[in-house]
C-alpha positions as CSV (number, residue, x, y, z in Angstrom):
1,X,-21.2,-10.5,13.8
2,X,-22.4,-9.3,17.1
3,X,-18.8,-8.9,18.4
4,X,-17.9,-7.0,15.5
5,X,-20.6,-4.3,16.3
6,X,-19.2,-3.8,19.8
7,X,-15.3,-3.8,19.1
8,X,-13.6,-0.5,18.0
9,X,-10.1,-0.3,16.5
10,X,-8.1,2.8,15.2
11,X,-7.9,3.3,11.4
12,X,-4.4,2.6,10.1
13,X,-4.7,5.8,8.0
14,X,-6.3,8.4,10.2
15,X,-6.3,7.0,13.5
16,X,-9.9,7.6,14.2
17,X,-11.5,4.8,16.2
18,X,-13.9,2.9,14.0
19,X,-16.4,0.0,14.7
20,X,-15.2,-3.1,13.3
21,X,-18.3,-3.9,11.5
22,X,-17.9,-0.4,9.6
23,X,-14.2,-0.6,9.2
24,X,-14.4,-1.6,5.5
25,X,-16.5,1.1,4.5
26,X,-14.5,3.7,6.3
27,X,-11.2,2.3,4.6
28,X,-12.8,2.7,1.3
29,X,-13.3,6.5,1.8
30,X,-10.3,7.3,4.0
31,X,-7.9,9.4,2.0
32,X,-5.0,8.9,4.4
33,X,-5.3,5.2,4.4
34,X,-5.8,5.3,0.5
35,X,-2.9,7.4,0.1
36,X,-0.6,5.0,2.3
37,X,-1.8,1.6,1.2
38,X,-4.0,2.3,-1.9
39,X,-7.6,1.5,-2.3
40,X,-9.1,-1.8,-0.9
41,X,-9.8,-4.6,-3.4
42,X,-12.5,-7.0,-2.8
43,X,-11.0,-10.4,-3.2
44,X,-13.8,-11.9,-5.3
45,X,-13.8,-9.1,-7.9
46,X,-10.6,-9.7,-9.4
47,X,-10.1,-12.7,-11.9
48,X,-6.5,-14.2,-11.2
49,X,-5.9,-14.4,-15.0
50,X,-5.9,-10.5,-15.0
51,X,-2.5,-10.4,-13.2
52,X,0.2,-9.1,-15.3
53,X,3.9,-9.1,-14.7
54,X,6.6,-7.0,-16.2
55,X,9.6,-8.6,-18.1
56,X,12.7,-8.5,-16.1
57,X,14.8,-7.7,-19.3
58,X,12.2,-5.1,-20.9
59,X,9.2,-2.9,-19.8
60,X,6.8,-5.3,-21.7
61,X,3.8,-6.1,-19.1
62,X,2.2,-9.7,-19.8
63,X,0.1,-12.4,-18.1
64,X,2.0,-15.3,-16.7
65,X,1.8,-17.6,-19.8
66,X,2.7,-14.8,-22.0
67,X,5.7,-13.9,-20.0
68,X,7.0,-17.5,-20.1
69,X,6.7,-17.6,-23.9
70,X,7.8,-13.9,-24.4
71,X,11.0,-14.5,-22.3
72,X,11.9,-17.7,-24.3
73,X,11.1,-16.1,-27.7
74,X,12.6,-12.5,-27.2
75,X,15.2,-13.1,-24.6
76,X,16.6,-16.6,-25.3
77,X,20.4,-15.7,-24.5
78,X,19.8,-13.3,-21.9
79,X,22.0,-14.3,-19.2
80,X,21.6,-11.4,-16.5
81,X,20.6,-12.3,-12.8
82,X,17.0,-11.2,-12.3
83,X,14.3,-11.8,-10.0
84,X,11.2,-13.8,-11.2
85,X,8.1,-11.0,-11.3
86,X,5.7,-13.9,-11.1
87,X,7.0,-15.4,-7.8
88,X,7.8,-12.0,-6.3
89,X,4.3,-11.1,-6.5
90,X,2.5,-14.2,-5.1
91,X,2.0,-14.9,-1.5
92,X,4.6,-17.4,-0.3
93,X,6.4,-17.3,-3.7
94,X,10.2,-17.7,-3.6
95,X,11.8,-15.5,-6.1
96,X,15.2,-16.6,-5.1
97,X,17.0,-19.2,-7.4
98,X,20.6,-20.0,-8.2
99,X,20.3,-20.9,-11.9
100,X,19.4,-18.8,-14.9
101,X,15.9,-17.3,-15.0
102,X,15.1,-19.4,-18.0
103,X,16.0,-22.4,-15.8
104,X,13.7,-21.2,-13.2
105,X,10.7,-20.7,-15.6
106,X,11.2,-24.2,-17.0
107,X,11.0,-25.6,-13.5
108,X,8.8,-23.4,-11.6
109,X,6.3,-22.2,-14.4
110,X,6.7,-25.5,-16.4
111,X,3.1,-25.8,-17.2
112,X,3.5,-23.0,-19.5
113,X,6.6,-24.1,-20.8
114,X,5.5,-27.6,-21.7
115,X,2.6,-26.2,-23.6
116,X,4.9,-24.1,-25.6
117,X,7.3,-26.8,-26.4
118,X,4.9,-29.7,-27.0
119,X,2.7,-28.2,-29.7
């Protein structure tokens, strides 16, 4: 912590030199930074289950398990090549695959698929 009070770095938004111990407070109100990157989000303040994903076949926004269910119920015969919205937004998620999107949902997101089809 002591070092953070003695080290300065340029803000990526306004280029002002800011002490590292005060950088977060600065970025929360720096308009050029917010315009460029969006507001800072505290990691502990967002519940994982609140993430929503846009269906690749229609504009519906759903949570992960709802998206899997939605695709199997409302788009069962859809064969267009699409990118997985779940994998695309996850760190390290691989949204590339060679088979159909439905097959991808079965293999990559199978916990939800099994719940749907084992009831």
